[in-house]
N, CA, C, O and the ligand as a Tripos MOL2 file, in Angstrom:
@<TRIPOS>MOLECULE
protein
  285   283    72     0     0
PROTEIN
NO_CHARGES

@<TRIPOS>ATOM
      1 N          -8.8000  -45.4220  -29.8360 N.3       1 MET1
      2 CA         -8.0640  -44.3130  -29.2590 C.3       1 MET1
      3 C          -7.5020  -43.4060  -30.3530 C.2       1 MET1
      4 O          -7.5790  -42.1790  -30.2880 O.2       1 MET1
      5 N          -6.9500  -44.0510  -31.3290 N.am      2 SER2
      6 CA         -6.3440  -43.2260  -32.3730 C.3       2 SER2
      7 C          -7.2980  -43.0270  -33.5410 C.2       2 SER2
      8 O          -6.9190  -42.5090  -34.5920 O.2       2 SER2
      9 N          -8.5150  -43.4380  -33.3430 N.am      3 GLN3
     10 CA         -9.4560  -43.3600  -34.4680 C.3       3 GLN3
     11 C          -9.7090  -41.9220  -34.8830 C.2       3 GLN3
     12 O          -9.7860  -41.6000  -36.0680 O.2       3 GLN3
     13 N          -9.8340  -41.0910  -33.9060 N.am      4 LYS4
     14 CA        -10.0720  -39.6910  -34.2410 C.3       4 LYS4
     15 C          -8.9410  -39.1400  -35.0850 C.2       4 LYS4
     16 O          -9.1420  -38.3790  -36.0310 O.2       4 LYS4
     17 N          -7.7650  -39.5490  -34.7090 N.am      5 LEU5
     18 CA         -6.6130  -39.0360  -35.4390 C.3       5 LEU5
     19 C          -6.6480  -39.4830  -36.8870 C.2       5 LEU5
     20 O          -6.4020  -38.6980  -37.8020 O.2       5 LEU5
     21 N          -6.9570  -40.7600  -37.0810 N.am      6 SER6
     22 CA         -6.9560  -41.2530  -38.4510 C.3       6 SER6
     23 C          -8.0720  -40.6140  -39.2580 C.2       6 SER6
     24 O          -7.9260  -40.3560  -40.4530 O.2       6 SER6
     25 N          -9.1750  -40.3680  -38.5960 N.am      7 GLU7
     26 CA        -10.2550  -39.6640  -39.2980 C.3       7 GLU7
     27 C          -9.7870  -38.2930  -39.7530 C.2       7 GLU7
     28 O         -10.0690  -37.8340  -40.8600 O.2       7 GLU7
     29 N          -9.0860  -37.6870  -38.8770 N.am      8 ARG8
     30 CA         -8.6250  -36.3500  -39.2020 C.3       8 ARG8
     31 C          -7.6170  -36.3940  -40.3520 C.2       8 ARG8
     32 O          -7.6180  -35.5340  -41.2330 O.2       8 ARG8
     33 N          -6.7800  -37.3930  -40.3210 N.am      9 LEU9
     34 CA         -5.8050  -37.5210  -41.3960 C.3       9 LEU9
     35 C          -6.5000  -37.7550  -42.7210 C.2       9 LEU9
     36 O          -6.1220  -37.2010  -43.7530 O.2       9 LEU9
     37 N          -7.5180  -38.5840  -42.6680 N.am     10 LYS10
     38 CA         -8.2590  -38.8600  -43.8980 C.3      10 LYS10
     39 C          -8.8140  -37.5830  -44.5000 C.2      10 LYS10
     40 O          -8.7260  -37.3400  -45.7040 O.2      10 LYS10
     41 N          -9.3820  -36.7860  -43.6320 N.am     11 SER11
     42 CA         -9.9800  -35.5650  -44.1530 C.3      11 SER11
     43 C          -8.9120  -34.6230  -44.6650 C.2      11 SER11
     44 O          -9.1520  -33.8260  -45.5720 O.2      11 SER11
     45 N          -7.7530  -34.7180  -44.0880 N.am     12 LEU12
     46 CA         -6.6830  -33.8510  -44.5690 C.3      12 LEU12
     47 C          -6.2000  -34.2980  -45.9430 C.2      12 LEU12
     48 O          -6.0030  -33.4940  -46.8550 O.2      12 LEU12
     49 N          -6.0220  -35.5810  -46.0540 N.am     13 VAL13
     50 CA         -5.5210  -36.1060  -47.3210 C.3      13 VAL13
     51 C          -6.5740  -35.9950  -48.4110 C.2      13 VAL13
     52 O          -6.2720  -35.7940  -49.5870 O.2      13 VAL13
     53 N          -7.7890  -36.1300  -47.9890 N.am     14 GLY14
     54 CA         -8.8600  -36.0960  -48.9850 C.3      14 GLY14
     55 C          -9.1620  -37.5060  -49.4160 C.2      14 GLY14
     56 O          -8.3440  -38.1600  -50.0630 O.2      14 GLY14
     57 N         -10.3170  -37.9640  -49.0650 N.am     15 GLY15
     58 CA        -10.6610  -39.3530  -49.3080 C.3      15 GLY15
     59 C         -10.7770  -39.6590  -50.7800 C.2      15 GLY15
     60 O         -10.5370  -38.8050  -51.6350 O.2      15 GLY15
     61 N         -11.1530  -40.8980  -51.0630 N.am     16 PRO16
     62 CA        -11.3470  -41.2960  -52.4620 C.3      16 PRO16
     63 C         -12.5230  -40.5440  -53.0710 C.2      16 PRO16
     64 O         -13.4720  -40.1840  -52.3740 O.2      16 PRO16
     65 N         -12.4540  -40.3260  -54.3040 N.am     17 GLY17
     66 CA        -13.5430  -39.6290  -54.9760 C.3      17 GLY17
     67 C         -13.4980  -38.1450  -54.7210 C.2      17 GLY17
     68 O         -14.4420  -37.4130  -55.0180 O.2      17 GLY17
     69 N         -12.4140  -37.7240  -54.1790 N.am     18 CYS18
     70 CA        -12.3260  -36.2980  -53.9260 C.3      18 CYS18
     71 C         -11.6190  -35.6260  -55.0670 C.2      18 CYS18
     72 O         -10.3910  -35.5910  -55.1490 O.2      18 CYS18
     73 N         -12.4040  -35.1150  -55.9130 N.am     19 GLY19
     74 CA        -11.8120  -34.1950  -56.8710 C.3      19 GLY19
     75 C         -11.2450  -34.8270  -58.1150 C.2      19 GLY19
     76 O         -10.6400  -35.8990  -58.0770 O.2      19 GLY19
     77 N         -11.4460  -34.1660  -59.1780 N.am     20 SER20
     78 CA        -10.8200  -34.5780  -60.4140 C.3      20 SER20
     79 C          -9.5870  -33.7280  -60.6060 C.2      20 SER20
     80 O          -9.6330  -32.4980  -60.6340 O.2      20 SER20
     81 N          -8.5220  -34.4150  -60.7310 N.am     21 ARG21
     82 CA         -7.2930  -33.6520  -60.9140 C.3      21 ARG21
     83 C          -7.1000  -33.3570  -62.3860 C.2      21 ARG21
     84 O          -6.7080  -34.2190  -63.1720 O.2      21 ARG21
     85 N          -7.3720  -32.1790  -62.7170 N.am     22 ARG22
     86 CA         -7.1370  -31.8080  -64.1110 C.3      22 ARG22
     87 C          -6.0260  -30.7940  -64.1840 C.2      22 ARG22
     88 O          -6.1990  -29.6130  -63.8860 O.2      22 ARG22
     89 N          -4.9240  -31.2780  -64.5750 N.am     23 GLN23
     90 CA         -3.8120  -30.3550  -64.7440 C.3      23 GLN23
     91 C          -3.6200  -30.1020  -66.2200 C.2      23 GLN23
     92 O          -3.2910  -30.9970  -66.9990 O.2      23 GLN23
     93 N          -3.8270  -28.9110  -66.5560 N.am     24 THR24
     94 CA         -3.6520  -28.5820  -67.9630 C.3      24 THR24
     95 C          -2.1680  -28.4640  -68.2660 C.2      24 THR24
     96 O          -1.4160  -27.7510  -67.6010 O.2      24 THR24
     97 N          -1.8030  -29.1630  -69.2560 N.am     25 LYS25
     98 CA         -0.3970  -29.0680  -69.6490 C.3      25 LYS25
     99 C          -0.2230  -27.9090  -70.6100 C.2      25 LYS25
    100 O          -0.3870  -28.0390  -71.8230 O.2      25 LYS25
    101 N           0.0990  -26.8270  -70.0510 N.am     26 SER26
    102 CA          0.2030  -25.6380  -70.8920 C.3      26 SER26
    103 C           1.5210  -25.6050  -71.6390 C.2      26 SER26
    104 O           1.6720  -24.9210  -72.6510 O.2      26 SER26
    105 N           2.4630  -26.3540  -71.1170 N.am     27 ARG27
    106 CA          3.7780  -26.2920  -71.7530 C.3      27 ARG27
    107 C           4.0000  -27.4750  -72.6930 C.2      27 ARG27
    108 O           5.1300  -27.9050  -72.9280 O.2      27 ARG27
    109 N           2.9330  -27.9670  -73.2030 N.am     28 ASP28
    110 CA          3.0460  -29.1390  -74.0390 C.3      28 ASP28
    111 C           3.7990  -28.8600  -75.3290 C.2      28 ASP28
    112 O           4.4260  -29.7380  -75.9220 O.2      28 ASP28
    113 N           3.7140  -27.6400  -75.7270 N.am     29 ASP29
    114 CA          4.3230  -27.3080  -77.0010 C.3      29 ASP29
    115 C           5.7780  -26.8730  -76.8730 C.2      29 ASP29
    116 O           6.4580  -26.6040  -77.8630 O.2      29 ASP29
    117 N           6.2150  -26.8140  -75.6740 N.am     30 ALA30
    118 CA          7.5970  -26.3840  -75.4780 C.3      30 ALA30
    119 C           8.5500  -27.3750  -76.1430 C.2      30 ALA30
    120 O           8.3590  -28.5900  -76.0940 O.2      30 ALA30
    121 N           9.5420  -26.8280  -76.7410 N.am     31 GLN31
    122 CA         10.4900  -27.6950  -77.4340 C.3      31 GLN31
    123 C          11.5950  -28.1030  -76.4820 C.2      31 GLN31
    124 O          12.7400  -27.6630  -76.5830 O.2      31 GLN31
    125 N          11.2200  -28.9260  -75.5920 N.am     32 THR32
    126 CA         12.2210  -29.3780  -74.6450 C.3      32 THR32
    127 C          12.7540  -30.7260  -75.0860 C.2      32 THR32
    128 O          12.0020  -31.6580  -75.3750 O.2      32 THR32
    129 N          14.0430  -30.7970  -75.1270 N.am     33 ALA33
    130 CA         14.6440  -32.0290  -75.5730 C.3      33 ALA33
    131 C          15.4740  -32.6360  -74.4540 C.2      33 ALA33
    132 O          15.8780  -31.9620  -73.5060 O.2      33 ALA33
    133 N          15.7050  -33.8910  -74.5930 N.am     34 LEU34
    134 CA         16.5710  -34.5590  -73.6380 C.3      34 LEU34
    135 C          17.9520  -34.7050  -74.2490 C.2      34 LEU34
    136 O          18.1030  -35.0660  -75.4160 O.2      34 LEU34
    137 N          18.9160  -34.4290  -73.4660 N.am     35 ARG35
    138 CA         20.2930  -34.6300  -73.9290 C.3      35 ARG35
    139 C          20.9950  -35.5200  -72.9240 C.2      35 ARG35
    140 O          20.8750  -35.3560  -71.7100 O.2      35 ARG35
    141 N          21.6980  -36.4250  -73.4540 N.am     36 THR36
    142 CA         22.4030  -37.3460  -72.5780 C.3      36 THR36
    143 C          23.8920  -37.2340  -72.8020 C.2      36 THR36
    144 O          24.3690  -37.2600  -73.9360 O.2      36 THR36
    145 N          24.5980  -37.1140  -71.7410 N.am     37 CYS37
    146 CA         26.0510  -37.0970  -71.8310 C.3      37 CYS37
    147 C          26.5360  -38.5370  -71.8430 C.2      37 CYS37
    148 O          26.2980  -39.2830  -70.8930 O.2      37 CYS37
    149 N          27.2050  -38.9270  -72.8970 N.am     38 PRO38
    150 CA         27.6660  -40.3110  -72.9910 C.3      38 PRO38
    151 C          28.7670  -40.6220  -71.9870 C.2      38 PRO38
    152 O          29.0420  -41.7820  -71.6800 O.2      38 PRO38
    153 N          29.3760  -39.5860  -71.4950 N.am     39 ASP39
    154 CA         30.5030  -39.8150  -70.6070 C.3      39 ASP39
    155 C          30.0560  -40.0410  -69.1770 C.2      39 ASP39
    156 O          30.3870  -41.0580  -68.5680 O.2      39 ASP39
    157 N          29.3100  -39.1000  -68.6460 N.am     40 CYS40
    158 CA         28.8720  -39.2890  -67.2610 C.3      40 CYS40
    159 C          27.4530  -39.8060  -67.1960 C.2      40 CYS40
    160 O          26.8860  -39.9470  -66.1120 O.2      40 CYS40
    161 N          26.8740  -40.0900  -68.3560 N.am     41 GLU41
    162 CA         25.5590  -40.7150  -68.4180 C.3      41 GLU41
    163 C          24.5090  -39.9250  -67.6590 C.2      41 GLU41
    164 O          23.6380  -40.4890  -66.9960 O.2      41 GLU41
    165 N          24.6080  -38.6560  -67.7650 N.am     42 LYS42
    166 CA         23.5790  -37.8200  -67.1770 C.3      42 LYS42
    167 C          22.6300  -37.3880  -68.2710 C.2      42 LYS42
    168 O          23.0140  -37.2100  -69.4270 O.2      42 LYS42
    169 N          21.4030  -37.2270  -67.8820 N.am     43 THR43
    170 CA         20.4100  -36.7590  -68.8300 C.3      43 THR43
    171 C          19.9710  -35.3570  -68.4440 C.2      43 THR43
    172 O          19.6210  -35.0870  -67.2960 O.2      43 THR43
    173 N          19.9970  -34.5040  -69.3970 N.am     44 PHE44
    174 CA         19.6110  -33.1240  -69.1440 C.3      44 PHE44
    175 C          18.3370  -32.8100  -69.9040 C.2      44 PHE44
    176 O          18.1400  -33.2460  -71.0390 O.2      44 PHE44
    177 N          17.5040  -32.0660  -69.2700 N.am     45 ILE45
    178 CA         16.2960  -31.6080  -69.9440 C.3      45 ILE45
    179 C          16.4850  -30.1410  -70.2710 C.2      45 ILE45
    180 O          16.2470  -29.2610  -69.4440 O.2      45 ILE45
    181 N          16.9020  -29.9090  -71.4500 N.am     46 VAL46
    182 CA         17.2280  -28.5470  -71.8350 C.3      46 VAL46
    183 C          16.7720  -28.3140  -73.2550 C.2      46 VAL46
    184 O          16.5500  -29.2500  -74.0230 O.2      46 VAL46
    185 N          16.6400  -27.0780  -73.5760 N.am     47 ASP47
    186 CA         16.2700  -26.7400  -74.9410 C.3      47 ASP47
    187 C          17.4620  -26.8880  -75.8790 C.2      47 ASP47
    188 O          17.3950  -27.5110  -76.9390 O.2      47 ASP47
    189 N          18.5180  -26.3000  -75.4430 N.am     48 GLU48
    190 CA         19.7040  -26.3720  -76.2890 C.3      48 GLU48
    191 C          20.9370  -26.5400  -75.4360 C.2      48 GLU48
    192 O          21.1740  -25.7900  -74.4900 O.2      48 GLU48
    193 N          21.6950  -27.5130  -75.7810 N.am     49 MET49
    194 CA         22.9490  -27.6910  -75.0810 C.3      49 MET49
    195 C          23.8590  -28.5360  -75.9640 C.2      49 MET49
    196 O          23.4600  -29.5760  -76.4890 O.2      49 MET49
    197 N          25.0440  -28.0790  -76.1070 N.am     50 GLU50
    198 CA         25.9410  -28.8430  -76.9650 C.3      50 GLU50
    199 C          26.8850  -29.7160  -76.1670 C.2      50 GLU50
    200 O          27.2070  -30.8470  -76.5340 O.2      50 GLU50
    201 N          27.3060  -29.1450  -75.0740 N.am     51 ARG51
    202 CA         28.2850  -29.9020  -74.3110 C.3      51 ARG51
    203 C          27.8620  -30.0590  -72.8630 C.2      51 ARG51
    204 O          27.1800  -29.2080  -72.2920 O.2      51 ARG51
    205 N          28.2760  -31.1460  -72.3030 N.am     52 CYS52
    206 CA         27.9880  -31.4060  -70.9030 C.3      52 CYS52
    207 C          28.7180  -30.3800  -70.0440 C.2      52 CYS52
    208 O          29.9220  -30.1720  -70.1930 O.2      52 CYS52
    209 N          27.9900  -29.7570  -69.1640 N.am     53 PRO53
    210 CA         28.6200  -28.7430  -68.3130 C.3      53 PRO53
    211 C          29.6080  -29.3480  -67.3290 C.2      53 PRO53
    212 O          30.4540  -28.6460  -66.7750 O.2      53 PRO53
    213 N          29.5000  -30.6120  -67.1230 N.am     54 ASP54
    214 CA         30.3820  -31.2490  -66.1490 C.3      54 ASP54
    215 C          31.7110  -31.6650  -66.7670 C.2      54 ASP54
    216 O          32.7780  -31.4050  -66.2120 O.2      54 ASP54
    217 N          31.6290  -32.3070  -67.9140 N.am     55 CYS55
    218 CA         32.8620  -32.8670  -68.4610 C.3      55 CYS55
    219 C          33.1930  -32.3050  -69.8360 C.2      55 CYS55
    220 O          34.2820  -32.5440  -70.3580 O.2      55 CYS55
    221 N          32.2720  -31.5670  -70.4220 N.am     56 GLY56
    222 CA         32.5870  -30.9160  -71.6850 C.3      56 GLY56
    223 C          32.4480  -31.8060  -72.9000 C.2      56 GLY56
    224 O          32.7890  -31.4070  -74.0140 O.2      56 GLY56
    225 N          31.9520  -33.0000  -72.6900 N.am     57 VAL57
    226 CA         31.7400  -33.8940  -73.8090 C.3      57 VAL57
    227 C          30.4880  -33.4750  -74.5710 C.2      57 VAL57
    228 O          29.5070  -33.0230  -73.9800 O.2      57 VAL57
    229 N          30.5380  -33.6290  -75.8610 N.am     58 VAL58
    230 CA         29.3560  -33.3050  -76.6640 C.3      58 VAL58
    231 C          28.2320  -34.2620  -76.3140 C.2      58 VAL58
    232 O          28.3980  -35.4820  -76.3430 O.2      58 VAL58
    233 N          27.1000  -33.6920  -75.9860 N.am     59 VAL59
    234 CA         25.9890  -34.5300  -75.5550 C.3      59 VAL59
    235 C          25.2080  -35.0370  -76.7560 C.2      59 VAL59
    236 O          25.2380  -34.4520  -77.8380 O.2      59 VAL59
    237 N          24.5190  -36.1240  -76.5370 N.am     60 GLU60
    238 CA         23.7030  -36.7000  -77.5910 C.3      60 GLU60
    239 C          22.2520  -36.3390  -77.3690 C.2      60 GLU60
    240 O          21.7560  -36.3310  -76.2420 O.2      60 GLU60
    241 N          21.5960  -36.0470  -78.4450 N.am     61 GLU61
    242 CA         20.1850  -35.7330  -78.3240 C.3      61 GLU61
    243 C          19.4010  -37.0220  -78.1600 C.2      61 GLU61
    244 O          19.5380  -37.9580  -78.9480 O.2      61 GLU61
    245 N          18.5910  -37.0520  -77.1410 N.am     62 THR62
    246 CA         17.8040  -38.2470  -76.8730 C.3      62 THR62
    247 C          16.3750  -38.0180  -77.3140 C.2      62 THR62
    248 O          15.7250  -37.0760  -76.8590 O.2      62 THR62
    249 N          15.8900  -38.8510  -78.1770 N.am     63 PRO63
    250 CA         14.5000  -38.6960  -78.6000 C.3      63 PRO63
    251 C          13.5610  -38.9660  -77.4440 C.2      63 PRO63
    252 O          13.7330  -39.9300  -76.6980 O.2      63 PRO63
    253 N          12.5920  -38.1280  -77.3060 N.am     64 THR64
    254 CA         11.6020  -38.3610  -76.2650 C.3      64 THR64
    255 C          10.5590  -39.3350  -76.7720 C.2      64 THR64
    256 O          10.5220  -39.6600  -77.9580 O.2      64 THR64
    257 N           9.7290  -39.7900  -75.8820 N.am     65 GLU65
    258 CA          8.6700  -40.7100  -76.2910 C.3      65 GLU65
    259 C           7.7730  -40.0640  -77.3340 C.2      65 GLU65
    260 O           7.2230  -40.7110  -78.2250 O.2      65 GLU65
    261 N           7.6590  -38.7780  -77.1750 N.am     66 ARG66
    262 CA          6.8150  -38.0730  -78.0920 C.3      66 ARG66
    263 C           7.4150  -38.0620  -79.5000 C.2      66 ARG66
    264 O           6.7170  -38.1940  -80.5050 O.2      66 ARG66
    265 N           8.7190  -37.9020  -79.5220 N.am     67 ASP67
    266 CA          9.3810  -37.9220  -80.8190 C.3      67 ASP67
    267 C           9.2380  -39.2710  -81.4970 C.2      67 ASP67
    268 O           9.1490  -39.3710  -82.7210 O.2      67 ASP67
    269 N           9.2200  -40.2840  -80.6850 N.am     68 LEU68
    270 CA          9.1230  -41.6370  -81.2320 C.3      68 LEU68
    271 C           7.6960  -41.9980  -81.6280 C.2      68 LEU68
    272 O           7.4370  -43.0610  -82.1920 O.2      68 LEU68
    273 N           6.7900  -41.0970  -81.3200 N.am     69 GLY69
    274 CA          5.4080  -41.3450  -81.6930 C.3      69 GLY69
    275 C           4.6800  -42.2430  -80.7200 C.2      69 GLY69
    276 O           3.6560  -42.8380  -81.0540 O.2      69 GLY69
    277 N           5.2000  -42.3370  -79.5400 N.am     70 LEU70
    278 CA          4.5600  -43.1980  -78.5570 C.3      70 LEU70
    279 C           3.4510  -42.4830  -77.8150 C.2      70 LEU70
    280 O           2.5940  -43.1020  -77.1850 O.2      70 LEU70
    281 N           3.4890  -41.1720  -77.9050 N.am     71 LEU71
    282 CA          2.4550  -40.4350  -77.1660 C.3      71 LEU71
    283 C           1.4830  -39.8000  -78.1180 C.2      71 LEU71
    284 O           0.5410  -39.1370  -77.6860 O.2      71 LEU71
    285 ZN         29.3400  -35.2830  -68.8740 Zn       72 ZN72
@<TRIPOS>BOND
     1     1     2 1
     2     2     3 1
     3     3     4 2
     4     3     5 am
     5     5     6 1
     6     6     7 1
     7     7     8 2
     8     7     9 am
     9     9    10 1
    10    10    11 1
    11    11    12 2
    12    11    13 am
    13    13    14 1
    14    14    15 1
    15    15    16 2
    16    15    17 am
    17    17    18 1
    18    18    19 1
    19    19    20 2
    20    19    21 am
    21    21    22 1
    22    22    23 1
    23    23    24 2
    24    23    25 am
    25    25    26 1
    26    26    27 1
    27    27    28 2
    28    27    29 am
    29    29    30 1
    30    30    31 1
    31    31    32 2
    32    31    33 am
    33    33    34 1
    34    34    35 1
    35    35    36 2
    36    35    37 am
    37    37    38 1
    38    38    39 1
    39    39    40 2
    40    39    41 am
    41    41    42 1
    42    42    43 1
    43    43    44 2
    44    43    45 am
    45    45    46 1
    46    46    47 1
    47    47    48 2
    48    47    49 am
    49    49    50 1
    50    50    51 1
    51    51    52 2
    52    51    53 am
    53    53    54 1
    54    54    55 1
    55    55    56 2
    56    55    57 am
    57    57    58 1
    58    58    59 1
    59    59    60 2
    60    59    61 am
    61    61    62 1
    62    62    63 1
    63    63    64 2
    64    63    65 am
    65    65    66 1
    66    66    67 1
    67    67    68 2
    68    67    69 am
    69    69    70 1
    70    70    71 1
    71    71    72 2
    72    71    73 am
    73    73    74 1
    74    74    75 1
    75    75    76 2
    76    75    77 am
    77    77    78 1
    78    78    79 1
    79    79    80 2
    80    79    81 am
    81    81    82 1
    82    82    83 1
    83    83    84 2
    84    83    85 am
    85    85    86 1
    86    86    87 1
    87    87    88 2
    88    87    89 am
    89    89    90 1
    90    90    91 1
    91    91    92 2
    92    91    93 am
    93    93    94 1
    94    94    95 1
    95    95    96 2
    96    95    97 am
    97    97    98 1
    98    98    99 1
    99    99   100 2
   100    99   101 am
   101   101   102 1
   102   102   103 1
   103   103   104 2
   104   103   105 am
   105   105   106 1
   106   106   107 1
   107   107   108 2
   108   107   109 am
   109   109   110 1
   110   110   111 1
   111   111   112 2
   112   111   113 am
   113   113   114 1
   114   114   115 1
   115   115   116 2
   116   115   117 am
   117   117   118 1
   118   118   119 1
   119   119   120 2
   120   119   121 am
   121   121   122 1
   122   122   123 1
   123   123   124 2
   124   123   125 am
   125   125   126 1
   126   126   127 1
   127   127   128 2
   128   127   129 am
   129   129   130 1
   130   130   131 1
   131   131   132 2
   132   131   133 am
   133   133   134 1
   134   134   135 1
   135   135   136 2
   136   135   137 am
   137   137   138 1
   138   138   139 1
   139   139   140 2
   140   139   141 am
   141   141   142 1
   142   142   143 1
   143   143   144 2
   144   143   145 am
   145   145   146 1
   146   146   147 1
   147   147   148 2
   148   147   149 am
   149   149   150 1
   150   150   151 1
   151   151   152 2
   152   151   153 am
   153   153   154 1
   154   154   155 1
   155   155   156 2
   156   155   157 am
   157   157   158 1
   158   158   159 1
   159   159   160 2
   160   159   161 am
   161   161   162 1
   162   162   163 1
   163   163   164 2
   164   163   165 am
   165   165   166 1
   166   166   167 1
   167   167   168 2
   168   167   169 am
   169   169   170 1
   170   170   171 1
   171   171   172 2
   172   171   173 am
   173   173   174 1
   174   174   175 1
   175   175   176 2
   176   175   177 am
   177   177   178 1
   178   178   179 1
   179   179   180 2
   180   179   181 am
   181   181   182 1
   182   182   183 1
   183   183   184 2
   184   183   185 am
   185   185   186 1
   186   186   187 1
   187   187   188 2
   188   187   189 am
   189   189   190 1
   190   190   191 1
   191   191   192 2
   192   191   193 am
   193   193   194 1
   194   194   195 1
   195   195   196 2
   196   195   197 am
   197   197   198 1
   198   198   199 1
   199   199   200 2
   200   199   201 am
   201   201   202 1
   202   202   203 1
   203   203   204 2
   204   203   205 am
   205   205   206 1
   206   206   207 1
   207   207   208 2
   208   207   209 am
   209   209   210 1
   210   210   211 1
   211   211   212 2
   212   211   213 am
   213   213   214 1
   214   214   215 1
   215   215   216 2
   216   215   217 am
   217   217   218 1
   218   218   219 1
   219   219   220 2
   220   219   221 am
   221   221   222 1
   222   222   223 1
   223   223   224 2
   224   223   225 am
   225   225   226 1
   226   226   227 1
   227   227   228 2
   228   227   229 am
   229   229   230 1
   230   230   231 1
   231   231   232 2
   232   231   233 am
   233   233   234 1
   234   234   235 1
   235   235   236 2
   236   235   237 am
   237   237   238 1
   238   238   239 1
   239   239   240 2
   240   239   241 am
   241   241   242 1
   242   242   243 1
   243   243   244 2
   244   243   245 am
   245   245   246 1
   246   246   247 1
   247   247   248 2
   248   247   249 am
   249   249   250 1
   250   250   251 1
   251   251   252 2
   252   251   253 am
   253   253   254 1
   254   254   255 1
   255   255   256 2
   256   255   257 am
   257   257   258 1
   258   258   259 1
   259   259   260 2
   260   259   261 am
   261   261   262 1
   262   262   263 1
   263   263   264 2
   264   263   265 am
   265   265   266 1
   266   266   267 1
   267   267   268 2
   268   267   269 am
   269   269   270 1
   270   270   271 1
   271   271   272 2
   272   271   273 am
   273   273   274 1
   274   274   275 1
   275   275   276 2
   276   275   277 am
   277   277   278 1
   278   278   279 1
   279   279   280 2
   280   279   281 am
   281   281   282 1
   282   282   283 1
   283   283   284 2
@<TRIPOS>SUBSTRUCTURE
     1 MET1         2 RESIDUE 1 A MET
     2 SER2         6 RESIDUE 1 A SER
     3 GLN3        10 RESIDUE 1 A GLN
     4 LYS4        14 RESIDUE 1 A LYS
     5 LEU5        18 RESIDUE 1 A LEU
     6 SER6        22 RESIDUE 1 A SER
     7 GLU7        26 RESIDUE 1 A GLU
     8 ARG8        30 RESIDUE 1 A ARG
     9 LEU9        34 RESIDUE 1 A LEU
    10 LYS10       38 RESIDUE 1 A LYS
    11 SER11       42 RESIDUE 1 A SER
    12 LEU12       46 RESIDUE 1 A LEU
    13 VAL13       50 RESIDUE 1 A VAL
    14 GLY14       54 RESIDUE 1 A GLY
    15 GLY15       58 RESIDUE 1 A GLY
    16 PRO16       62 RESIDUE 1 A PRO
    17 GLY17       66 RESIDUE 1 A GLY
    18 CYS18       70 RESIDUE 1 A CYS
    19 GLY19       74 RESIDUE 1 A GLY
    20 SER20       78 RESIDUE 1 A SER
    21 ARG21       82 RESIDUE 1 A ARG
    22 ARG22       86 RESIDUE 1 A ARG
    23 GLN23       90 RESIDUE 1 A GLN
    24 THR24       94 RESIDUE 1 A THR
    25 LYS25       98 RESIDUE 1 A LYS
    26 SER26      102 RESIDUE 1 A SER
    27 ARG27      106 RESIDUE 1 A ARG
    28 ASP28      110 RESIDUE 1 A ASP
    29 ASP29      114 RESIDUE 1 A ASP
    30 ALA30      118 RESIDUE 1 A ALA
    31 GLN31      122 RESIDUE 1 A GLN
    32 THR32      126 RESIDUE 1 A THR
    33 ALA33      130 RESIDUE 1 A ALA
    34 LEU34      134 RESIDUE 1 A LEU
    35 ARG35      138 RESIDUE 1 A ARG
    36 THR36      142 RESIDUE 1 A THR
    37 CYS37      146 RESIDUE 1 A CYS
    38 PRO38      150 RESIDUE 1 A PRO
    39 ASP39      154 RESIDUE 1 A ASP
    40 CYS40      158 RESIDUE 1 A CYS
    41 GLU41      162 RESIDUE 1 A GLU
    42 LYS42      166 RESIDUE 1 A LYS
    43 THR43      170 RESIDUE 1 A THR
    44 PHE44      174 RESIDUE 1 A PHE
    45 ILE45      178 RESIDUE 1 A ILE
    46 VAL46      182 RESIDUE 1 A VAL
    47 ASP47      186 RESIDUE 1 A ASP
    48 GLU48      190 RESIDUE 1 A GLU
    49 MET49      194 RESIDUE 1 A MET
    50 GLU50      198 RESIDUE 1 A GLU
    51 ARG51      202 RESIDUE 1 A ARG
    52 CYS52      206 RESIDUE 1 A CYS
    53 PRO53      210 RESIDUE 1 A PRO
    54 ASP54      214 RESIDUE 1 A ASP
    55 CYS55      218 RESIDUE 1 A CYS
    56 GLY56      222 RESIDUE 1 A GLY
    57 VAL57      226 RESIDUE 1 A VAL
    58 VAL58      230 RESIDUE 1 A VAL
    59 VAL59      234 RESIDUE 1 A VAL
    60 GLU60      238 RESIDUE 1 A GLU
    61 GLU61      242 RESIDUE 1 A GLU
    62 THR62      246 RESIDUE 1 A THR
    63 PRO63      250 RESIDUE 1 A PRO
    64 THR64      254 RESIDUE 1 A THR
    65 GLU65      258 RESIDUE 1 A GLU
    66 ARG66      262 RESIDUE 1 A ARG
    67 ASP67      266 RESIDUE 1 A ASP
    68 LEU68      270 RESIDUE 1 A LEU
    69 GLY69      274 RESIDUE 1 A GLY
    70 LEU70      278 RESIDUE 1 A LEU
    71 LEU71      282 RESIDUE 1 A LEU
    72 ZN72       285 GROUP 0 **** ****
């Protein structure tokens, strides 16, 4: 009874082997750094930020995986 529906869903979702997802990372070279506020333990993805906008504490620069040479 519901077979037609599931078939239709499959075609909507796109079955296996449908398509190679190639997303070009054009922003790979962007100098985006992670900053972590030691106080509220929030992590911000920003280029430049000295202080946490929430509490005003000086944020710490968090090395990304890339910086660590993992990527
Ligand atoms: Zn904070």
